[in-house]
C-alpha positions as CSV (number, residue, x, y, z in Angstrom):
1,X,-5.2,22.7,75.5
2,X,-1.8,22.5,77.0
3,X,1.3,24.1,75.6
4,X,2.7,20.7,74.6
5,X,-0.4,19.9,72.6
6,X,-0.3,23.2,70.8
7,X,3.4,22.6,69.9
8,X,2.6,19.1,68.7
9,X,-0.3,20.4,66.5
10,X,1.9,23.2,65.1
11,X,4.7,20.7,64.3
12,X,2.1,18.3,62.7
13,X,0.8,21.2,60.5
14,X,4.3,22.1,59.5
15,X,5.2,18.5,58.7
16,X,2.0,18.1,56.6
17,X,2.7,21.4,54.7
18,X,6.3,20.2,54.0
19,X,5.0,16.9,52.8
20,X,2.5,18.5,50.5
21,X,5.2,20.8,49.1
22,X,7.6,17.8,48.5
23,X,4.8,16.0,46.7
24,X,4.1,19.0,44.5
25,X,7.9,19.2,43.7
26,X,7.9,15.5,42.8
27,X,4.9,15.9,40.5
28,X,6.4,19.0,38.9
29,X,9.7,17.1,38.4
30,X,7.9,14.1,36.8
31,X,5.8,16.4,34.6
32,X,9.0,18.2,33.4
33,X,10.7,14.9,32.7
34,X,7.7,13.7,30.7
35,X,7.5,17.0,28.8
36,X,11.2,16.8,28.0
37,X,10.8,13.2,26.7
38,X,7.8,14.2,24.6
39,X,9.6,17.3,23.2
40,X,12.5,15.1,22.3
41,X,10.2,12.6,20.5
42,X,8.5,15.5,18.6
43,X,11.9,16.9,17.6
44,X,13.0,13.5,16.3
45,X,9.8,13.0,14.4
46,X,10.0,16.6,13.0
47,X,13.6,15.9,11.8
48,X,12.5,12.6,10.3
49,X,9.6,14.3,8.5
50,X,11.8,17.1,7.3
51,X,14.2,14.5,5.9
52,X,11.4,12.6,4.2
53,X,9.9,15.7,2.8
54,X,13.3,16.7,1.3
55,X,13.7,13.2,-0.2
56,X,10.2,13.4,-1.6
57,X,10.9,16.9,-3.1
58,X,14.1,15.5,-4.6
59,X,12.3,12.5,-6.1
60,X,9.5,14.8,-7.5
61,X,12.2,17.0,-9.1
62,X,13.8,14.0,-10.7
63,X,10.4,12.7,-11.9
64,X,9.6,16.1,-13.4
65,X,13.0,16.3,-15.1
66,X,12.5,12.8,-16.5
67,X,9.0,13.7,-17.7
68,X,10.4,16.6,-19.7
69,X,12.9,14.5,-21.5
70,X,11.9,13.4,-25.0
71,X,11.2,9.7,-25.3
72,X,13.6,7.7,-27.5
73,X,11.8,6.9,-30.7
74,X,12.6,3.6,-32.4
75,X,13.4,3.9,-36.1
76,X,10.5,2.9,-38.4
77,X,10.6,-0.8,-39.5
78,X,12.3,-1.3,-42.8
79,X,9.7,-1.8,-45.6
80,X,10.4,-4.6,-48.0
81,X,11.2,-3.5,-51.5
82,X,8.4,-4.0,-53.9
83,X,8.7,-4.8,-57.5
84,X,8.6,-1.8,-59.8
85,X,5.1,-2.6,-61.2
86,X,3.4,-3.5,-58.0
87,X,0.8,-1.2,-56.4
88,X,1.7,0.3,-53.1
89,X,0.3,-1.6,-50.1
90,X,-2.3,0.0,-48.0
91,X,-0.8,1.4,-44.8
92,X,-1.3,-0.9,-41.8
93,X,-3.6,0.5,-39.1
94,X,-2.0,1.0,-35.8
95,X,-2.7,-1.7,-33.2
96,X,-5.3,-0.6,-30.7
97,X,-4.1,0.0,-27.1
98,X,-4.6,-2.8,-24.7
99,X,-8.0,-2.8,-23.0
100,X,-8.1,-0.8,-19.8
101,X,-4.9,1.1,-20.5
102,X,-4.6,4.9,-20.7
103,X,-2.6,6.7,-23.3
104,X,0.8,7.4,-21.9
105,X,1.8,11.1,-21.7
106,X,5.0,10.5,-19.8
107,X,3.5,12.5,-16.9
108,X,1.4,11.5,-14.0
109,X,-2.3,12.3,-14.3
110,X,-3.9,14.2,-11.3
111,X,-6.1,11.1,-10.5
112,X,-3.0,8.9,-10.4
113,X,-1.4,11.1,-7.6
114,X,-4.7,11.3,-5.7
115,X,-5.3,7.6,-6.0
116,X,-1.8,6.8,-4.7
117,X,-2.3,9.1,-1.7
118,X,-5.7,7.6,-1.1
119,X,-4.3,4.0,-1.2
120,X,-1.6,5.1,1.3
121,X,-4.4,6.4,3.5
122,X,-6.5,3.3,3.3
123,X,-3.4,1.1,4.1
124,X,-2.7,3.2,7.2
125,X,0.5,4.8,5.8
126,X,-0.7,8.2,7.0
127,X,2.6,10.0,6.7
128,X,2.9,8.9,3.0
129,X,-0.8,9.9,2.5
130,X,-0.2,13.4,3.9
131,X,2.8,13.8,1.6
132,X,0.8,12.5,-1.4
133,X,-2.2,14.8,-0.8
134,X,0.2,17.7,-0.3
135,X,1.9,16.9,-3.6
136,X,-1.5,16.6,-5.3
137,X,-2.6,20.0,-4.0
138,X,0.8,21.6,-4.9
139,X,0.5,20.3,-8.5
140,X,-3.2,20.4,-9.1
141,X,-4.9,22.9,-6.8
142,X,-7.8,23.5,-9.2
143,X,-8.7,19.9,-9.9
144,X,-12.1,18.5,-8.9
145,X,-10.5,16.2,-6.3
146,X,-8.6,19.1,-4.6
147,X,-11.4,19.5,-2.0
148,X,-11.3,15.9,-1.1
149,X,-7.5,15.9,-1.0
150,X,-7.5,19.0,1.3
151,X,-10.1,17.4,3.6
152,X,-8.2,14.1,3.8
153,X,-4.9,15.9,4.4
154,X,-6.4,18.0,7.2
155,X,-8.0,15.1,8.8
156,X,-4.7,13.2,8.8
157,X,-2.8,16.1,10.2
158,X,-5.5,16.5,13.0
159,X,-5.2,12.7,13.7
160,X,-1.4,13.1,14.0
161,X,-1.9,16.1,16.4
162,X,-4.3,14.1,18.6
163,X,-1.8,11.2,18.7
164,X,0.9,13.7,19.8
165,X,-1.2,15.5,22.4
166,X,-3.4,12.7,23.7
167,X,-7.0,11.9,23.3
168,X,-9.8,14.4,22.9
169,X,-10.9,15.7,26.3
170,X,-14.6,15.4,25.1
171,X,-13.9,11.7,24.6
172,X,-14.9,11.6,20.9
173,X,-12.8,8.6,19.8
174,X,-15.3,6.6,17.8
175,X,-14.5,7.4,14.2
176,X,-11.3,7.3,12.3
177,X,-10.1,10.9,11.8
178,X,-9.9,10.5,8.0
179,X,-13.5,9.2,7.8
180,X,-15.4,11.4,10.2
181,X,-18.5,12.8,8.5
182,X,-17.5,11.5,5.0
183,X,-20.0,9.3,3.2
184,X,-18.6,5.9,2.1
185,X,-16.8,6.2,-1.2
186,X,-16.5,10.0,-1.2
187,X,-13.4,11.2,-2.9
188,X,-12.6,7.9,-4.5
189,X,-12.1,7.5,-8.2
190,X,-14.5,5.4,-10.2
191,X,-13.1,1.9,-10.9
C-alpha cells in the first residue's frame, strides 16, 4: 500500500467518524426537542387538571354547603272551618311517592356519585371519571363500591400514563385499560 492510499483511507475513516458524530448530535438534538415539546404538553395538562380539580373542589364545597342548609318548608294548607257540631275529618293520608323515585335527603347518595363517575367512564370522559371516582373514595371510602371505584380510577390513571408515555413495550394493546380483567357488569349498580 502506498503512502497516498494510506492517507486516503485515514481521511475516509476520519470523515466517516465525523459524519457519525454529526448524525448522533442531530438525533440527540431532535430527541431533546421532542422531550421539550412533551414536557410542555404535560405541564399544560397538569395546569389544566389542577384548575379543574380546584373548580371541582369549589363546586363540591358549595354542594355540601347547600346540602347543610335547611329546606324551606311551605306553610300547611289552611283548613276550612267546620261547623261547631261537625265531627273532625279524618286526616288525609300523604300521597305516595312517585314510582321509581327515592326519598330525597338533600344529599347525594354514594351510589349516585359512583354511577355518575361510571357513566363518565362509559362515555369516554376519562378525566371526569377519574375525578368522580376520586370524589367517591374521598367521601365514602368504606362503601361496598369503594373497591370497584379504586380499581376503575387506577385503571384510568394507568391509561392516561400509557397515553403520555407511549404504548406498552410488550405490545399489550388489546383491551381497554378500564375493562382489563373485569367481568361484564362488575361494579355497576343494579337497574
